[in-house]
N, CA, C and O atoms as CSV, one atom per row, in Angstrom:
chain,resi,resn,atom,element,x,y,z
A,1,MET,N,N,134.792,119.615,105.736
A,1,MET,CA,C,135.712,120.659,105.396
A,1,MET,C,C,136.146,119.797,103.770
A,1,MET,O,O,136.294,118.584,103.620
A,2,THR,N,N,136.271,120.880,102.713
A,2,THR,CA,C,136.663,120.488,101.456
A,2,THR,C,C,138.082,121.345,101.120
A,2,THR,O,O,138.395,122.466,101.520
A,3,ILE,N,N,138.687,120.589,100.407
A,3,ILE,CA,C,140.029,121.327,100.030
A,3,ILE,C,C,140.121,121.196,98.651
A,3,ILE,O,O,139.915,120.210,97.943
A,4,ARG,N,N,140.497,122.455,98.334
A,4,ARG,CA,C,140.437,122.733,96.579
A,4,ARG,C,C,141.569,123.562,96.326
A,4,ARG,O,O,142.193,124.127,97.224
A,5,PRO,N,N,141.868,123.650,94.976
A,5,PRO,CA,C,142.826,124.402,94.509
A,5,PRO,C,C,142.447,126.025,94.779
A,5,PRO,O,O,141.283,126.374,94.585
A,6,ALA,N,N,143.412,126.975,95.213
A,6,ALA,CA,C,142.909,128.241,95.715
A,6,ALA,C,C,142.777,129.044,94.336
A,6,ALA,O,O,143.380,128.713,93.315
A,7,THR,N,N,141.978,130.059,94.428
A,7,THR,CA,C,141.661,131.063,93.258
A,7,THR,C,C,142.053,132.693,93.793
A,7,THR,O,O,142.191,132.952,94.988
A,8,PRO,N,N,142.164,133.460,92.978
A,8,PRO,CA,C,142.376,134.738,93.474
A,8,PRO,C,C,141.191,135.229,94.416
A,8,PRO,O,O,141.398,136.009,95.345
A,9,ALA,N,N,140.026,134.754,94.134
A,9,ALA,CA,C,139.209,135.367,95.221
A,9,ALA,C,C,139.252,134.763,96.552
A,9,ALA,O,O,138.428,134.993,97.437
A,10,ASP,N,N,140.294,133.947,96.652
A,10,ASP,CA,C,140.326,133.528,98.084
A,10,ASP,C,C,141.477,134.285,98.563
A,10,ASP,O,O,141.917,133.991,99.674
A,11,GLY,N,N,142.030,135.213,97.893
A,11,GLY,CA,C,143.347,135.918,98.453
A,11,GLY,C,C,143.320,136.676,99.785
A,11,GLY,O,O,144.193,136.436,100.618
A,12,ASP,N,N,142.351,137.589,100.029
A,12,ASP,CA,C,142.460,138.089,101.253
A,12,ASP,C,C,142.006,136.910,102.616
A,12,ASP,O,O,142.385,137.152,103.762
A,13,ALA,N,N,141.495,136.145,102.421
A,13,ALA,CA,C,141.240,134.921,103.257
A,13,ALA,C,C,142.402,134.104,103.798
A,13,ALA,O,O,142.553,133.687,104.946
A,14,MET,N,N,143.311,133.939,102.580
A,14,MET,CA,C,144.442,133.396,102.532
A,14,MET,C,C,145.428,134.271,103.287
A,14,MET,O,O,146.105,133.777,104.189
A,15,LEU,N,N,145.524,135.412,102.989
A,15,LEU,CA,C,146.661,136.428,103.648
A,15,LEU,C,C,146.123,136.355,105.159
A,15,LEU,O,O,146.876,136.143,106.110
A,16,ALA,N,N,144.743,136.553,105.277
A,16,ALA,CA,C,144.494,136.876,106.720
A,16,ALA,C,C,144.979,135.669,107.751
A,16,ALA,O,O,145.383,135.856,108.899
A,17,LEU,N,N,144.855,134.453,107.116
A,17,LEU,CA,C,145.577,133.233,107.689
A,17,LEU,C,C,147.091,133.375,108.386
A,17,LEU,O,O,147.480,133.063,109.512
A,18,LEU,N,N,147.809,133.998,107.204
A,18,LEU,CA,C,149.342,133.511,107.202
A,18,LEU,C,C,149.714,134.047,108.639
A,18,LEU,O,O,150.509,133.305,109.216
A,19,PRO,N,N,149.310,135.211,109.384
A,19,PRO,CA,C,150.114,135.432,110.634
A,19,PRO,C,C,150.116,134.471,111.872
A,19,PRO,O,O,150.784,134.534,112.904
A,20,ARG,N,N,149.000,133.395,111.393
A,20,ARG,CA,C,149.112,132.340,112.123
A,20,ARG,C,C,150.530,131.304,112.221
A,20,ARG,O,O,150.887,130.645,113.197
A,21,LEU,N,N,151.081,131.389,111.091
A,21,LEU,CA,C,152.612,130.926,110.867
A,21,LEU,C,C,153.397,131.241,112.262
A,21,LEU,O,O,154.153,130.408,112.760
A,22,GLY,N,N,153.115,132.710,112.938
A,22,GLY,CA,C,154.054,133.124,114.085
A,22,GLY,C,C,153.168,132.712,115.335
A,22,GLY,O,O,153.419,133.412,116.316
A,23,SER,N,N,152.309,131.862,115.515
A,23,SER,CA,C,151.498,131.756,116.685
A,23,SER,C,C,152.164,130.463,117.461
A,23,SER,O,O,151.582,129.384,117.351
A,24,PHE,N,N,153.109,130.529,118.074
A,24,PHE,CA,C,153.719,129.371,118.928
A,24,PHE,C,C,155.180,130.390,119.551
A,24,PHE,O,O,155.633,131.414,119.039
A,25,THR,N,N,155.583,129.774,120.615
A,25,THR,CA,C,156.515,130.470,121.306
A,25,THR,C,C,157.745,130.709,120.275
A,25,THR,O,O,158.242,129.799,119.611
A,26,LEU,N,N,158.060,131.725,120.246
A,26,LEU,CA,C,159.206,132.060,119.236
A,26,LEU,C,C,160.477,132.104,119.934
A,26,LEU,O,O,160.425,132.445,121.116
A,27,PRO,N,N,161.656,131.815,119.414
A,27,PRO,CA,C,162.954,131.766,120.016
A,27,PRO,C,C,162.900,133.413,120.409
A,27,PRO,O,O,162.187,134.310,119.959
A,28,PRO,N,N,163.942,133.424,121.425
A,28,PRO,CA,C,164.196,135.066,121.638
A,28,PRO,C,C,164.944,135.526,120.167
A,28,PRO,O,O,165.639,134.955,119.326
A,29,GLY,N,N,164.406,136.850,120.357
A,29,GLY,CA,C,165.212,137.731,119.287
A,29,GLY,C,C,164.362,137.791,117.939
A,29,GLY,O,O,164.801,138.380,116.951
A,30,ARG,N,N,163.232,137.209,117.947
A,30,ARG,CA,C,162.499,136.668,116.582
A,30,ARG,C,C,161.261,137.395,116.757
A,30,ARG,O,O,160.625,137.391,117.811
A,31,ASP,N,N,160.854,138.158,115.476
A,31,ASP,CA,C,159.641,138.833,115.404
A,31,ASP,C,C,158.624,137.801,114.482
A,31,ASP,O,O,158.774,137.305,113.365
A,32,SER,N,N,157.625,137.728,115.389
A,32,SER,CA,C,156.764,136.785,114.436
A,32,SER,C,C,156.273,137.422,113.026
A,32,SER,O,O,155.739,136.545,112.346
A,33,ARG,N,N,156.289,138.399,112.531
A,33,ARG,CA,C,156.132,139.119,111.188
A,33,ARG,C,C,157.119,138.255,110.478
A,33,ARG,O,O,156.738,137.478,109.603
A,34,ASP,N,N,158.391,138.362,110.825
A,34,ASP,CA,C,159.124,137.848,109.902
A,34,ASP,C,C,158.974,136.264,109.649
A,34,ASP,O,O,159.655,135.785,108.742
A,35,LEU,N,N,158.216,135.511,110.314
A,35,LEU,CA,C,157.783,134.175,109.976
A,35,LEU,C,C,156.946,134.232,108.755
A,35,LEU,O,O,157.070,133.263,108.005
A,36,TRP,N,N,156.191,135.083,108.428
A,36,TRP,CA,C,155.237,134.929,107.333
A,36,TRP,C,C,155.149,136.178,106.255
A,36,TRP,O,O,154.376,136.076,105.303
A,37,ARG,N,N,155.825,137.162,106.400
A,37,ARG,CA,C,155.859,138.087,105.401
A,37,ARG,C,C,156.478,137.673,104.039
A,37,ARG,O,O,155.905,138.093,103.033
A,38,HIS,N,N,157.473,136.973,103.903
A,38,HIS,CA,C,157.971,136.517,102.737
A,38,HIS,C,C,156.827,135.543,102.075
A,38,HIS,O,O,156.638,135.445,100.863
A,39,ASP,N,N,156.106,134.850,103.081
A,39,ASP,CA,C,154.954,134.015,102.356
A,39,ASP,C,C,153.973,134.796,101.843
A,39,ASP,O,O,153.475,134.530,100.749
A,40,ALA,N,N,153.610,135.785,102.534
A,40,ALA,CA,C,152.779,136.575,102.085
A,40,ALA,C,C,153.216,137.379,100.750
A,40,ALA,O,O,152.424,137.634,99.843
A,41,ALA,N,N,154.250,137.655,100.751
A,41,ALA,CA,C,154.803,138.307,99.295
A,41,ALA,C,C,154.630,137.313,98.158
A,41,ALA,O,O,154.173,137.703,97.083
A,42,LEU,N,N,154.965,136.089,98.342
A,42,LEU,CA,C,154.964,134.851,97.810
A,42,LEU,C,C,153.349,134.744,97.168
A,42,LEU,O,O,153.172,134.627,95.956
A,43,LEU,N,N,152.348,134.793,98.033
A,43,LEU,CA,C,151.206,134.613,97.910
A,43,LEU,C,C,150.616,135.807,97.084
A,43,LEU,O,O,149.739,135.569,96.253
A,44,GLU,N,N,151.062,137.069,97.284
A,44,GLU,CA,C,150.765,138.280,96.319
A,44,GLU,C,C,151.138,138.046,95.173
A,44,GLU,O,O,150.393,138.407,94.261
A,45,GLN,N,N,152.408,137.368,94.851
A,45,GLN,CA,C,152.962,137.223,93.433
A,45,GLN,C,C,151.856,136.023,92.823
A,45,GLN,O,O,151.235,136.293,91.795
A,46,TRP,N,N,151.679,134.896,93.404
A,46,TRP,CA,C,151.003,133.886,92.916
A,46,TRP,C,C,149.220,134.716,92.597
A,46,TRP,O,O,148.565,134.414,91.600
A,47,LEU,N,N,148.854,135.459,93.363
A,47,LEU,CA,C,147.566,135.938,93.161
A,47,LEU,C,C,147.717,136.930,91.667
A,47,LEU,O,O,146.762,137.046,90.899
A,48,ALA,N,N,148.919,137.529,91.442
A,48,ALA,CA,C,149.284,138.220,90.500
A,48,ALA,C,C,149.539,137.491,89.276
A,48,ALA,O,O,149.741,138.142,88.251
A,49,GLY,N,N,149.555,136.319,89.248
A,49,GLY,CA,C,149.912,135.520,88.090
A,49,GLY,C,C,151.211,135.433,87.712
A,49,GLY,O,O,151.533,135.193,86.549
A,50,LYS,N,N,152.235,135.662,88.874
A,50,LYS,CA,C,153.629,135.624,88.529
A,50,LYS,C,C,154.468,134.910,89.481
A,50,LYS,O,O,155.579,135.309,89.831
A,51,ALA,N,N,153.859,133.751,89.925
A,51,ALA,CA,C,154.377,132.494,90.669
A,51,ALA,C,C,153.995,131.375,90.230
A,51,ALA,O,O,153.553,130.570,91.050
A,52,PRO,N,N,154.055,131.023,88.851
A,52,PRO,CA,C,153.498,129.714,88.480
A,52,PRO,C,C,154.215,128.448,89.008
A,52,PRO,O,O,153.764,127.320,88.810
A,53,GLN,N,N,155.502,128.728,89.778
A,53,GLN,CA,C,155.913,127.477,90.341
A,53,GLN,C,C,155.355,126.960,91.616
A,53,GLN,O,O,155.727,125.941,92.197
A,54,SER,N,N,154.131,128.030,92.095
A,54,SER,CA,C,153.689,127.810,93.297
A,54,SER,C,C,152.236,127.021,93.262
A,54,SER,O,O,151.434,127.297,92.370
A,55,LEU,N,N,151.935,126.049,94.245
A,55,LEU,CA,C,150.627,125.219,94.158
A,55,LEU,C,C,149.985,125.904,95.502
A,55,LEU,O,O,150.594,125.685,96.550
A,56,VAL,N,N,149.049,126.547,95.545
A,56,VAL,CA,C,148.241,126.742,96.379
A,56,VAL,C,C,146.745,126.308,96.700
A,56,VAL,O,O,145.823,126.537,95.916
A,57,HIS,N,N,146.594,125.703,97.840
A,57,HIS,CA,C,145.260,125.239,98.116
A,57,HIS,C,C,144.624,125.540,99.376
A,57,HIS,O,O,145.377,125.632,100.346
A,58,VAL,N,N,143.542,125.691,99.533
A,58,VAL,CA,C,142.673,125.916,100.441
A,58,VAL,C,C,141.831,125.012,101.145
A,58,VAL,O,O,141.381,124.168,100.370
A,59,ALA,N,N,141.402,124.848,102.451
A,59,ALA,CA,C,140.420,124.259,102.962
A,59,ALA,C,C,139.388,125.320,103.431
A,59,ALA,O,O,139.639,126.372,104.018
A,60,CYS,N,N,138.164,124.830,103.051
A,60,CYS,CA,C,137.097,125.421,103.442
A,60,CYS,C,C,135.950,124.621,104.308
A,60,CYS,O,O,135.710,123.414,104.279
A,61,ASP,N,N,135.279,125.702,105.129
A,61,ASP,CA,C,134.378,124.771,105.933
A,61,ASP,C,C,132.972,124.976,105.085
A,61,ASP,O,O,132.762,125.573,104.030
A,62,ALA,N,N,132.159,124.296,105.902
A,62,ALA,CA,C,130.746,124.093,105.052
A,62,ALA,C,C,129.997,125.113,104.717
A,62,ALA,O,O,128.983,124.898,104.053
A,63,ASP,N,N,130.296,126.250,105.053
A,63,ASP,CA,C,129.955,127.555,104.599
A,63,ASP,C,C,130.595,128.059,103.292
A,63,ASP,O,O,130.171,128.983,102.597
A,64,ASN,N,N,131.804,127.220,103.046
A,64,ASN,CA,C,132.608,127.721,102.077
A,64,ASN,C,C,133.677,128.974,102.533
A,64,ASN,O,O,134.205,129.700,101.692
A,65,VAL,N,N,133.908,129.107,103.986
A,65,VAL,CA,C,134.826,129.971,104.323
A,65,VAL,C,C,136.081,129.422,104.451
A,65,VAL,O,O,136.136,128.374,105.095
A,66,VAL,N,N,137.119,129.874,103.993
A,66,VAL,CA,C,138.507,129.511,103.995
A,66,VAL,C,C,138.731,129.544,105.272
A,66,VAL,O,O,138.328,130.483,105.958
A,67,VAL,N,N,139.586,128.249,105.904
A,67,VAL,CA,C,140.012,128.116,107.359
A,67,VAL,C,C,141.314,127.303,106.812
A,67,VAL,O,O,141.459,126.267,107.461
A,68,GLY,N,N,141.956,127.417,106.157
A,68,GLY,CA,C,143.359,126.778,106.036
A,68,GLY,C,C,143.982,126.905,104.531
A,68,GLY,O,O,143.344,126.762,103.488
A,69,VAL,N,N,144.942,127.113,104.616
A,69,VAL,CA,C,145.880,127.424,103.171
A,69,VAL,C,C,147.146,126.700,103.468
A,69,VAL,O,O,147.661,126.569,104.579
A,70,VAL,N,N,147.587,126.239,102.307
A,70,VAL,CA,C,148.937,125.490,101.762
A,70,VAL,C,C,149.419,126.086,100.848
A,70,VAL,O,O,148.733,126.252,99.839
A,71,ILE,N,N,150.814,126.618,100.917
A,71,ILE,CA,C,151.671,126.898,99.779
A,71,ILE,C,C,152.807,126.096,99.382
A,71,ILE,O,O,153.681,125.764,100.183
A,72,THR,N,N,152.807,125.827,98.347
A,72,THR,CA,C,154.079,124.880,97.959
A,72,THR,C,C,154.677,125.272,96.915
A,72,THR,O,O,153.931,125.603,95.995
A,73,SER,N,N,156.062,125.368,96.693
A,73,SER,CA,C,156.774,125.624,95.601
A,73,SER,C,C,157.615,124.661,94.897
A,73,SER,O,O,158.396,123.964,95.545
A,74,LEU,N,N,157.519,124.552,93.533
A,74,LEU,CA,C,158.212,123.481,92.994
A,74,LEU,C,C,159.475,124.148,92.691
A,74,LEU,O,O,159.584,125.238,92.130
A,75,ARG,N,N,160.493,123.341,93.146
A,75,ARG,CA,C,162.149,123.928,92.901
A,75,ARG,C,C,163.087,122.822,93.306
A,75,ARG,O,O,162.794,122.061,94.229
A,76,PRO,N,N,164.153,122.727,92.665
A,76,PRO,CA,C,165.251,121.682,92.611
A,76,PRO,C,C,165.295,121.626,94.320
A,76,PRO,O,O,165.082,122.558,95.095
A,77,GLU,N,N,165.628,120.281,94.621
A,77,GLU,CA,C,166.108,119.966,95.934
A,77,GLU,C,C,167.556,120.390,96.366
A,77,GLU,O,O,168.591,120.028,95.808
A,78,MET,N,N,167.467,121.118,97.323
A,78,MET,CA,C,168.892,121.820,97.812
A,78,MET,C,C,169.957,121.248,97.835
A,78,MET,O,O,170.980,121.916,97.692
A,79,LEU,N,N,170.032,119.749,98.035
A,79,LEU,CA,C,171.457,118.983,97.859
A,79,LEU,C,C,171.596,118.336,96.664
A,79,LEU,O,O,172.577,118.644,95.987
A,80,SER,N,N,170.681,117.335,96.161
A,80,SER,CA,C,170.790,116.644,95.078
A,80,SER,C,C,170.296,117.307,93.870
A,80,SER,O,O,170.701,116.937,92.768
A,81,GLU,N,N,169.454,118.256,93.995
A,81,GLU,CA,C,168.834,119.321,92.721
A,81,GLU,C,C,168.149,118.367,91.805
A,81,GLU,O,O,168.180,118.556,90.589
A,82,THR,N,N,167.461,117.233,92.396
A,82,THR,CA,C,166.404,116.554,91.687
A,82,THR,C,C,165.334,117.264,91.769
A,82,THR,O,O,165.457,118.253,92.492
A,83,PRO,N,N,164.073,117.077,91.165
A,83,PRO,CA,C,162.819,117.622,90.986
A,83,PRO,C,C,162.527,117.679,92.313
A,83,PRO,O,O,162.984,116.756,92.988
A,84,SER,N,N,161.811,118.617,92.939
A,84,SER,CA,C,161.451,118.691,94.496
A,84,SER,C,C,160.452,119.644,94.835
A,84,SER,O,O,160.262,120.534,94.006
A,85,ALA,N,N,159.814,119.650,95.816
A,85,ALA,CA,C,158.854,120.815,96.139
A,85,ALA,C,C,159.163,121.481,97.665
A,85,ALA,O,O,159.530,120.806,98.626
A,86,HIS,N,N,158.967,122.763,97.689
A,86,HIS,CA,C,159.127,123.325,99.122
A,86,HIS,C,C,157.804,123.416,99.831
A,86,HIS,O,O,156.970,124.011,99.149
A,87,LEU,N,N,157.393,123.027,100.930
A,87,LEU,CA,C,156.238,123.482,101.576
A,87,LEU,C,C,156.572,124.815,102.018
A,87,LEU,O,O,157.575,124.933,102.723
A,88,GLU,N,N,156.017,125.656,101.773
A,88,GLU,CA,C,156.295,127.050,102.135
A,88,GLU,C,C,155.491,127.898,103.368
A,88,GLU,O,O,155.914,128.750,104.149
A,89,ALA,N,N,154.213,127.321,103.208
A,89,ALA,CA,C,153.470,127.860,104.472
A,89,ALA,C,C,152.246,126.920,104.584
A,89,ALA,O,O,151.709,126.485,103.565
A,90,LEU,N,N,151.758,126.574,105.957
A,90,LEU,CA,C,150.615,125.786,106.234
A,90,LEU,C,C,150.071,126.492,107.398
A,90,LEU,O,O,150.676,126.633,108.461
A,91,ALA,N,N,149.051,126.869,107.172
A,91,ALA,CA,C,148.240,127.755,108.227
A,91,ALA,C,C,146.840,127.464,108.356
A,91,ALA,O,O,146.246,127.317,107.287
A,92,VAL,N,N,146.171,127.347,109.416
A,92,VAL,CA,C,144.783,126.765,109.833
A,92,VAL,C,C,144.355,127.972,110.806
A,92,VAL,O,O,145.072,128.630,111.559
A,93,ALA,N,N,142.856,128.074,110.546
A,93,ALA,CA,C,142.411,129.074,111.544
A,93,ALA,C,C,142.379,128.671,112.937
A,93,ALA,O,O,142.576,127.500,113.263
A,94,PRO,N,N,142.130,129.629,113.802
A,94,PRO,CA,C,141.956,129.337,115.269
A,94,PRO,C,C,140.845,128.722,115.521
A,94,PRO,O,O,139.744,129.140,115.163
A,95,GLY,N,N,141.093,127.438,116.305
A,95,GLY,CA,C,139.875,126.654,116.606
A,95,GLY,C,C,139.859,125.129,115.694
A,95,GLY,O,O,139.356,124.088,116.118
A,96,THR,N,N,140.473,125.280,114.488
A,96,THR,CA,C,140.312,124.002,113.754
A,96,THR,C,C,141.569,123.036,113.700
A,96,THR,O,O,141.682,122.147,112.856
A,97,GLU,N,N,142.678,123.355,114.880
A,97,GLU,CA,C,143.640,122.555,115.031
A,97,GLU,C,C,143.266,121.334,115.752
A,97,GLU,O,O,142.365,121.261,116.587
A,98,GLY,N,N,144.157,120.222,115.299
A,98,GLY,CA,C,143.788,119.179,115.855
A,98,GLY,C,C,142.634,118.411,115.287
A,98,GLY,O,O,142.121,117.538,115.987
A,99,HIS,N,N,142.189,118.647,114.112
A,99,HIS,CA,C,140.964,117.830,113.464
A,99,HIS,C,C,141.281,117.326,112.139
A,99,HIS,O,O,140.362,117.104,111.351
A,100,GLY,N,N,142.576,117.110,111.795
A,100,GLY,CA,C,143.103,116.711,110.830
A,100,GLY,C,C,143.284,117.823,109.885
A,100,GLY,O,O,143.871,117.516,108.848
A,101,LEU,N,N,142.906,119.064,110.015
A,101,LEU,CA,C,143.050,119.890,108.590
A,101,LEU,C,C,144.328,119.940,108.169
A,101,LEU,O,O,144.636,119.886,106.978
A,102,GLY,N,N,145.162,120.047,109.134
A,102,GLY,CA,C,146.588,120.121,108.482
A,102,GLY,C,C,147.202,119.227,107.792
A,102,GLY,O,O,148.035,119.541,106.942
A,103,ARG,N,N,146.865,117.936,108.069
A,103,ARG,CA,C,147.182,116.537,107.513
A,103,ARG,C,C,146.562,116.624,106.038
A,103,ARG,O,O,147.188,116.550,104.981
A,104,ALA,N,N,145.288,116.786,106.204
A,104,ALA,CA,C,144.725,117.001,104.658
A,104,ALA,C,C,145.353,118.018,103.938
A,104,ALA,O,O,145.691,117.785,102.777
A,105,LEU,N,N,145.546,119.027,104.404
A,105,LEU,CA,C,146.353,120.023,103.468
A,105,LEU,C,C,147.611,119.423,103.140
A,105,LEU,O,O,147.920,119.402,101.949
A,106,ILE,N,N,148.485,118.872,104.089
A,106,ILE,CA,C,149.577,118.183,103.439
A,106,ILE,C,C,149.517,117.257,102.430
A,106,ILE,O,O,150.343,117.167,101.522
A,107,ASP,N,N,148.450,116.495,102.596
A,107,ASP,CA,C,148.211,115.256,101.977
A,107,ASP,C,C,147.956,116.066,100.605
A,107,ASP,O,O,148.549,115.590,99.637
A,108,THR,N,N,147.386,116.899,100.428
A,108,THR,CA,C,146.865,117.278,98.948
A,108,THR,C,C,148.152,117.947,98.213
A,108,THR,O,O,148.586,117.662,97.097
A,109,THR,N,N,148.658,118.928,99.150
A,109,THR,CA,C,149.948,119.298,98.352
A,109,THR,C,C,150.744,118.397,98.178
A,109,THR,O,O,151.385,118.623,97.151
A,110,GLU,N,N,151.118,117.230,98.788
A,110,GLU,CA,C,152.025,116.359,98.257
A,110,GLU,C,C,151.744,115.654,96.948
A,110,GLU,O,O,152.595,115.408,96.093
A,111,ALA,N,N,150.321,115.324,96.878
A,111,ALA,CA,C,149.896,114.694,95.692
A,111,ALA,C,C,150.072,115.728,94.553
A,111,ALA,O,O,150.311,115.366,93.401
A,112,ALA,N,N,149.969,116.802,94.849
A,112,ALA,CA,C,149.810,118.086,93.412
A,112,ALA,C,C,151.387,118.019,93.147
A,112,ALA,O,O,151.834,118.001,92.000
A,113,ALA,N,N,152.212,117.984,94.307
A,113,ALA,CA,C,153.549,118.121,93.913
A,113,ALA,C,C,154.263,117.013,93.211
A,113,ALA,O,O,155.232,117.177,92.471
A,114,LYS,N,N,153.584,115.630,93.565
A,114,LYS,CA,C,154.154,114.552,92.986
A,114,LYS,C,C,153.749,114.751,91.491
A,114,LYS,O,O,154.525,114.659,90.539
A,115,ALA,N,N,152.484,115.025,91.431
A,115,ALA,CA,C,151.862,115.082,89.911
A,115,ALA,C,C,152.764,116.059,89.062
A,115,ALA,O,O,152.998,115.888,87.866
A,116,ALA,N,N,153.193,116.993,89.743
A,116,ALA,CA,C,153.849,117.926,88.843
A,116,ALA,C,C,155.400,117.618,88.637
A,116,ALA,O,O,156.259,118.322,88.106
A,117,GLY,N,N,155.492,116.448,89.172
A,117,GLY,CA,C,157.101,115.852,88.911
A,117,GLY,C,C,158.065,115.911,90.018
A,117,GLY,O,O,159.231,115.546,89.868
A,118,ALA,N,N,157.562,116.401,91.221
A,118,ALA,CA,C,158.487,116.546,92.325
A,118,ALA,C,C,158.902,115.031,92.874
A,118,ALA,O,O,158.013,114.181,92.835
A,119,GLN,N,N,160.062,114.698,93.325
A,119,GLN,CA,C,160.365,113.392,93.949
A,119,GLN,C,C,160.520,113.588,95.277
A,119,GLN,O,O,160.958,112.647,95.940
A,120,SER,N,N,160.229,114.709,95.857
A,120,SER,CA,C,160.439,114.804,97.648
A,120,SER,C,C,159.866,116.083,97.782
A,120,SER,O,O,159.443,116.747,96.836
A,121,ILE,N,N,159.855,116.416,98.940
A,121,ILE,CA,C,159.498,117.972,99.413
A,121,ILE,C,C,159.986,118.158,100.909
A,121,ILE,O,O,159.825,117.379,101.848
A,122,THR,N,N,160.542,119.229,100.895
A,122,THR,CA,C,161.073,119.872,102.016
A,122,THR,C,C,159.984,120.855,102.739
A,122,THR,O,O,158.880,121.250,102.363
A,123,LEU,N,N,160.597,121.044,103.704
A,123,LEU,CA,C,159.882,122.427,104.676
A,123,LEU,C,C,160.727,122.669,105.731
A,123,LEU,O,O,161.453,121.777,106.171
A,124,HIS,N,N,160.709,123.962,106.255
A,124,HIS,CA,C,161.237,124.289,107.336
A,124,HIS,C,C,160.296,124.525,108.705
A,124,HIS,O,O,159.181,125.003,108.496
A,125,VAL,N,N,160.620,124.262,109.919
A,125,VAL,CA,C,159.822,124.488,110.930
A,125,VAL,C,C,160.916,125.018,112.320
A,125,VAL,O,O,162.097,124.669,112.304
A,126,PHE,N,N,160.546,125.588,113.083
A,126,PHE,CA,C,161.176,126.205,114.323
A,126,PHE,C,C,161.156,125.442,115.046
A,126,PHE,O,O,160.089,124.853,115.217
A,127,GLY,N,N,162.424,125.039,115.899
A,127,GLY,CA,C,162.594,124.024,117.041
A,127,GLY,C,C,161.648,124.092,118.088
A,127,GLY,O,O,161.355,123.156,118.832
A,128,THR,N,N,161.070,125.506,118.125
A,128,THR,CA,C,160.078,125.581,119.242
A,128,THR,C,C,158.612,125.479,119.066
A,128,THR,O,O,157.766,125.645,119.946
A,129,ASN,N,N,158.386,125.144,117.638
A,129,ASN,CA,C,157.177,124.778,117.166
A,129,ASN,C,C,156.729,123.554,117.292
A,129,ASN,O,O,156.519,122.914,116.262
A,130,GLU,N,N,156.485,122.960,118.571
A,130,GLU,CA,C,156.214,121.577,118.811
A,130,GLU,C,C,155.206,120.956,118.158
A,130,GLU,O,O,155.298,119.783,117.797
A,131,ARG,N,N,154.319,121.584,117.984
A,131,ARG,CA,C,152.847,121.447,117.250
A,131,ARG,C,C,152.962,120.986,116.117
A,131,ARG,O,O,152.463,119.933,115.720
A,132,ALA,N,N,153.659,121.769,115.475
A,132,ALA,CA,C,154.157,121.536,113.635
A,132,ALA,C,C,155.070,120.428,113.797
A,132,ALA,O,O,154.956,119.546,112.947
A,133,ARG,N,N,155.979,120.262,114.721
A,133,ARG,CA,C,157.026,119.187,114.404
A,133,ARG,C,C,156.482,117.808,114.813
A,133,ARG,O,O,156.914,116.796,114.262
A,134,ARG,N,N,155.465,117.749,115.850
A,134,ARG,CA,C,154.634,116.547,115.838
A,134,ARG,C,C,153.935,116.298,114.635
A,134,ARG,O,O,153.956,115.146,114.200
A,135,LEU,N,N,153.272,117.243,113.974
A,135,LEU,CA,C,152.747,116.851,112.547
A,135,LEU,C,C,153.179,116.516,111.715
A,135,LEU,O,O,152.730,115.633,110.984
A,136,TYR,N,N,154.353,117.223,111.552
A,136,TYR,CA,C,155.401,116.744,110.335
A,136,TYR,C,C,155.890,115.431,110.694
A,136,TYR,O,O,155.660,114.563,109.852
A,137,GLU,N,N,156.491,115.080,111.711
A,137,GLU,CA,C,156.669,113.853,112.007
A,137,GLU,C,C,155.831,112.786,111.892
A,137,GLU,O,O,156.287,111.740,111.432
A,138,HIS,N,N,154.514,112.866,112.276
A,138,HIS,CA,C,153.592,112.030,112.171
A,138,HIS,C,C,152.986,111.790,110.723
A,138,HIS,O,O,152.229,110.830,110.578
A,139,VAL,N,N,153.282,112.617,109.636
A,139,VAL,CA,C,152.799,112.176,108.473
A,139,VAL,C,C,154.347,111.966,107.394
A,139,VAL,O,O,154.428,112.086,106.172
A,140,GLY,N,N,155.258,111.676,108.242
A,140,GLY,CA,C,156.493,110.947,107.644
A,140,GLY,C,C,157.726,111.943,107.330
A,140,GLY,O,O,158.568,111.518,106.539
A,141,TYR,N,N,157.874,113.002,107.783
A,141,TYR,CA,C,158.752,113.927,107.610
A,141,TYR,C,C,159.853,113.581,108.591
A,141,TYR,O,O,159.590,113.410,109.781
A,142,ARG,N,N,161.151,113.470,108.085
A,142,ARG,CA,C,162.397,113.506,109.205
A,142,ARG,C,C,163.113,114.809,109.353
A,142,ARG,O,O,163.382,115.456,108.341
A,143,GLU,N,N,163.406,115.193,110.409
A,143,GLU,CA,C,164.489,116.240,110.566
A,143,GLU,C,C,165.729,115.975,110.113
A,143,GLU,O,O,166.480,115.061,110.452
A,144,GLU,N,N,165.926,116.991,109.179
A,144,GLU,CA,C,167.570,116.478,108.663
A,144,GLU,C,C,168.790,117.494,108.879
A,144,GLU,O,O,169.921,117.215,109.276
A,145,ILE,N,N,168.226,118.852,108.484
A,145,ILE,CA,C,169.251,119.729,108.632
A,145,ILE,C,C,168.784,120.641,110.152
A,145,ILE,O,O,167.651,121.012,110.459
A,146,ILE,N,N,169.974,120.815,110.865
A,146,ILE,CA,C,169.613,121.702,112.092
A,146,ILE,C,C,170.353,123.266,111.848
A,146,ILE,O,O,171.557,123.397,111.628
A,147,ARG,N,N,169.522,124.234,111.921
A,147,ARG,CA,C,170.168,125.606,111.419
A,147,ARG,C,C,170.484,126.270,112.761
A,147,ARG,O,O,169.622,126.283,113.641
A,148,CYS,N,N,171.511,126.739,112.923
A,148,CYS,CA,C,171.794,127.475,114.032
A,148,CYS,C,C,172.027,129.037,113.673
A,148,CYS,O,O,172.594,129.538,112.702
A,149,TRP,N,N,171.280,129.740,114.994
A,149,TRP,CA,C,171.361,131.536,114.608
A,149,TRP,C,C,171.562,132.083,115.818
A,149,TRP,O,O,171.068,131.668,116.867
A,150,LYS,N,N,172.455,133.240,115.666
A,150,LYS,CA,C,172.992,133.933,116.851
A,150,LYS,C,C,172.957,135.434,116.711
A,150,LYS,O,O,173.690,135.863,115.819
A,151,SER,N,N,172.343,136.232,117.318
A,151,SER,CA,C,172.087,137.550,117.210
A,151,SER,C,C,173.596,138.069,117.458
A,151,SER,O,O,174.260,137.478,118.309
A,152,LEU,N,N,174.082,138.990,116.854
A,152,LEU,CA,C,175.116,139.853,116.941
A,152,LEU,C,C,175.164,141.328,117.457
A,152,LEU,O,O,176.227,141.950,117.452
């Protein structure tokens, strides 16, 4: 696998991977499209040159087919307001899980965020997304804020 900065030519392939963000057991009352539509909108903005704060990288297989994408936004940390980044989306193609691709994409986006001046990086993950939570814990993320939700 090769990881490189994304280009507009990768747009369709990246957008096609985003529905994978909802490929786990969702909490009751949640629609999987809601898990990735904002990321798709952000990616569309980036593709149009209107999201300079976004860092976008892709993973490609030996045939240069996009099999993974990571989108990170540079923005102040929510509590301290220090320079930070937020991992918006990390998605890999079916069949590529468990081979270190997610970790490699995380390593790449963290290095890019740090080079851009970020002092920390945050992300959101659903409690029911056990696979993602294990990956994030394995690469050093700590769970910090618990968000509660109730349908009215």
